[in-house]
Backbone bond lengths (Angstrom), bond angles and torsions (degrees), N, CA, C in turn:
res aa  C-N    CA-C-N  psi(-1)  N-CA   C-N-CA  omega(-1)  CA-C   N-CA-C  phi
1 M - - - 1.442 - - 1.529 110.05 -
2 G 1.294 118.00 -22.76 1.448 121.06 174.78 1.516 114.96 81.26
3 V 1.321 118.01 20.74 1.464 121.05 -179.86 1.523 108.46 -103.38
4 K 1.320 115.72 135.96 1.457 119.30 178.63 1.516 110.30 -65.60
5 K 1.316 115.92 150.61 1.465 121.05 -178.17 1.525 111.30 -58.96
6 K 1.317 117.31 -40.58 1.464 120.52 -179.44 1.537 110.64 -61.86
7 T 1.320 116.77 -44.82 1.468 121.10 178.59 1.516 110.43 -64.74
8 F 1.332 116.41 -43.72 1.459 120.93 179.26 1.526 110.62 -59.92
9 D 1.315 117.17 -44.22 1.464 121.13 179.60 1.525 111.61 -63.74
10 L 1.327 116.87 -40.97 1.471 120.24 177.86 1.523 111.48 -62.33
11 L 1.324 116.53 -45.49 1.460 120.43 -179.66 1.528 111.55 -67.30
12 R 1.320 116.95 -37.89 1.467 120.45 178.44 1.519 110.47 -64.40
13 N 1.321 117.00 -43.13 1.460 120.59 179.12 1.528 111.50 -67.44
14 F 1.331 116.90 -36.95 1.457 120.80 177.55 1.526 110.18 -62.86
15 R 1.318 116.65 -45.68 1.462 120.75 -179.94 1.523 110.77 -63.69
16 A 1.302 117.42 -42.17 1.465 120.99 178.47 1.524 110.51 -61.24
17 G 1.325 116.98 -38.92 1.458 120.92 178.59 1.517 111.98 -66.43
18 V 1.324 116.94 -41.33 1.464 121.32 179.37 1.524 109.76 -64.66
19 E 1.327 116.75 -46.24 1.465 120.23 179.93 1.523 110.91 -63.80
20 G 1.324 116.90 -35.48 1.460 120.16 177.14 1.518 112.02 -65.49
21 N 1.341 116.34 -40.09 1.463 119.96 177.90 1.524 111.52 -65.70
22 I 1.312 117.06 -40.61 1.459 121.13 178.37 1.526 109.64 -62.36
23 L 1.317 116.97 -44.85 1.456 120.85 179.07 1.520 111.49 -61.92
24 E 1.315 116.68 -41.54 1.467 120.87 179.15 1.523 111.04 -62.55
25 L 1.326 117.36 -42.45 1.462 120.93 178.41 1.533 111.21 -66.17
26 K 1.326 116.52 -39.96 1.461 119.75 178.97 1.526 110.38 -63.37
27 R 1.307 116.78 -39.72 1.469 120.26 178.43 1.531 110.95 -67.20
28 A 1.315 116.38 -41.23 1.469 120.79 -177.32 1.523 111.80 -65.21
29 F 1.320 117.22 -37.72 1.458 120.65 -176.26 1.527 112.73 -101.60
30 G 1.315 117.90 0.76 1.457 121.06 177.51 1.514 113.78 67.40
31 V 1.309 116.71 33.66 1.459 120.59 -179.34 1.521 108.76 -94.08
32 S 1.335 116.21 128.24 1.452 118.08 178.25 1.517 111.71 -116.63
33 K 1.322 117.52 -32.93 1.454 121.17 178.96 1.517 109.34 -135.67
34 A 1.301 115.72 160.31 1.461 120.49 177.03 1.522 109.04 -69.83
35 S 1.317 116.80 129.57 1.462 120.94 -175.46 1.525 112.18 -72.29
36 W 1.330 117.82 -23.03 1.453 118.91 -177.03 1.529 112.09 -76.76
37 K 1.324 117.75 -10.53 1.460 119.85 178.42 1.516 111.85 -85.36
38 G 1.307 117.70 -7.90 1.456 120.45 178.92 1.506 112.43 85.07
39 S 1.308 115.42 179.90 1.461 119.91 -176.72 1.508 112.57 -100.12
40 G 1.324 117.57 9.28 1.458 120.19 177.94 1.514 113.15 95.83
41 R 1.322 117.68 -8.99 1.463 120.48 178.59 1.511 110.05 -84.11
42 R 1.317 115.41 144.55 1.467 120.50 178.02 1.508 110.31 -93.41
43 R 1.306 115.87 137.76 1.468 120.66 176.05 1.511 108.22 -91.23
44 T 1.306 116.12 128.77 1.470 119.52 179.55 1.511 110.48 -116.94
């Protein structure tokens, strides 16, 4: 891929931090799925 190890490590840690923040917010607000996708029921 041609990325230096230092850059790769920084980006990996940044991504892990972002995913951790998203998980923390989902836990705090009780969100498990995106509400705009619906509940799986079909409208007829």
